C-alpha positions, 0 to 999 in steps of 0.5 A: 694463241692467247687464251681469254676467259669470259666470265659472263652470265649473259650467254648471248653476250658471252657468245658474241664476245667469243665469236668476235675475239675468235676472228682475231685468233684469240682462244676463248673459254666461257664459264657456265658454272658460276659456283666454281669460277676459280677452278675454271680459271686454274684449268683454263691457263688464261692469259686475260680475264673478262669479268662481269660484276653481276654474277649468280651467287658471288659477284665479280669483285669476289671472284677477282679477289680470288683470282688475284690470290693466285695470278697477276694476269690482266682482269678487265671488268665488263658491266652495265654499272656505270657509276664512278664508285663501281669502277673504283670498287673494281680497281680496289678489288684487283681489276686492271680496267673497267668497260661499261655496257653497252660497249663497242667490240672494237674498244674491248679488243683494243683494251685486250690488246693493250693489256696483253702487250703490257703483260706479255709483250716482247718489249717486256722480255729482256736479257736477264731480269730488270731491277730498279733501285732507290735506297732500300727499295727495289722493284722487279718489273717483270715479277710485279714485285716490290721489296723494301728493307728485306720485305716483299709484296706483290703488285698488280700490273698497273701498280708495277707500271706506276712504280716503275715510272716514279722510280725512273724519275725518283726525286722528280715530278711525274705528271698525271698525264704521263702516268695515265699515258703509260698505264692506259694507252686509250686514256680518254676512256679512263675516269680521272679518279682511276689514277687516284685509286692506284696511287692510294693502293701503291701508297698503302702497300709501301706503308705496309712494307715499312717504307712510309709516305714516300710517294708525294703529291705535288699539287697541280703537277703530279707525283714524286718519289722520295725514298730514304737512302738507308733501310730503317 
């Protein structure tokens, strides 16, 4: 039974979410101490987090960053804020998805199932660890880790999916539609700018590793990965 941590200060909504998810055999934990969210997360052993943006004292973006320092579990924001910038902020601070209130519980359930499949699904469990290589670049999809020229950096789940797609077709164009389909099964709920955010985040991490500008935008088509053959 997977555990879901609900970080929502609207007690009625949190209770309704908990009751709904419990019907589908999810164990839920609700937080009532919003000054010690990180400690509650550590104690919960949660496999997924539902996180509101508007919280007492510190907002959801802050707590998402704190959780990301110790875990790569899926974090789904739930918020009444519906602007594109709020969604960008959620992703920039380490979130994996963004659900606006009011929402249909069926949509929340579908997104939870989708993220849990991608994070812990049986298709991700292989005999031995998978690695993908190109030049001096190595991706460890099950670890959400990328390595270049001896230096490593952690990725989020979706950043890892994005890098895997580009590495599998290295030197060839991967369309935006293909990437959206791989990263979000219910992509009609995703703002088009969301993919741009992830591309920017991946480019920044690759640059920080010293890989430079290896993710190329092919205007009107998609993206292409070109990695130097030798480590610098």
